C-alpha positions in Angstrom: -3.3 -74.8 -15.6 -3.0 -75.1 -11.9 -4.6 -77.9 -9.8 -5.4 -78.1 -6.2 -6.1 -81.4 -4.5 -7.7 -82.2 -1.3 -6.3 -84.3 1.5 -6.8 -85.3 5.1 -4.3 -84.4 7.9 -2.6 -87.7 9.4 -0.2 -86.1 11.8 1.5 -82.6 12.3 5.1 -81.7 13.1 5.1 -78.0 12.3 5.7 -76.4 9.9 4.8 -79.6 8.2 2.1 -82.1 8.3 1.7 -85.6 6.7 -1.3 -85.7 4.6 -3.2 -88.7 2.9 -4.0 -87.8 -0.6 -6.0 -90.5 -2.3 -4.2 -93.3 -0.4 -0.7 -91.6 -0.9 0.8 -90.0 2.3 3.0 -86.8 1.5 4.5 -84.1 3.3 3.3 -80.6 3.0 3.8 -77.2 4.6 0.6 -76.3 7.0 1.8 -72.7 8.1 -0.7 -70.9 5.8 -3.5 -72.6 8.0 -3.5 -71.4 11.6 -5.6 -73.8 13.5 -5.3 -76.9 11.2 -5.0 -80.0 13.3 -4.9 -83.8 12.8 -8.0 -85.3 11.0 -8.8 -82.0 9.0 -9.3 -81.9 5.6 -7.3 -79.5 3.6 -6.9 -78.0 -0.2 -3.1 -78.5 -1.2 -1.5 -76.7 -3.9 2.3 -76.8 -4.7 3.1 -78.4 -1.6 1.4 -76.1 0.6 -2.1 -76.8 2.5 -3.8 -73.6 1.6 -7.3 -73.8 3.0 -9.5 -76.2 5.3 -12.4 -77.6 3.8 -15.4 -79.6 5.1 -16.0 -83.3 4.8 -18.8 -82.7 2.2 -16.7 -80.5 -0.1 -13.7 -82.9 0.4 -15.9 -85.7 -0.9 -17.1 -83.3 -3.7 -13.8 -82.6 -4.9 -12.5 -86.2 -4.8 -15.4 -87.2 -6.8 -14.8 -84.5 -9.4 -11.1 -85.5 -9.5 -12.0 -89.2 -10.0 -14.5 -88.2 -13.1 -11.8 -85.9 -14.6 -9.1 -88.9 -14.4 -11.8 -91.3 -15.8 -12.7 -89.1 -18.8 -9.0 -88.6 -19.4 -8.3 -92.2 -19.5 -11.4 -92.8 -21.8 -10.0 -90.1 -24.4 -9.0 -91.6 -27.8 -7.5 -88.7 -29.4 
């Protein structure tokens, strides 16, 4: 199963960008998105920013990830 996560661009030094993912700052390749800029929300997969998303969708995806992690921690099996 593949999973993409959302982050917010903190700074750019093309071809890379520093991205905040749930409080963890990491470096990702941003070359797949032509007009990305500081402050944008992006979907990240395998070290690449693959799509810009709006703030509402970013929040929805983060809430969904939080719920998945909570359910995983509650699993007894």
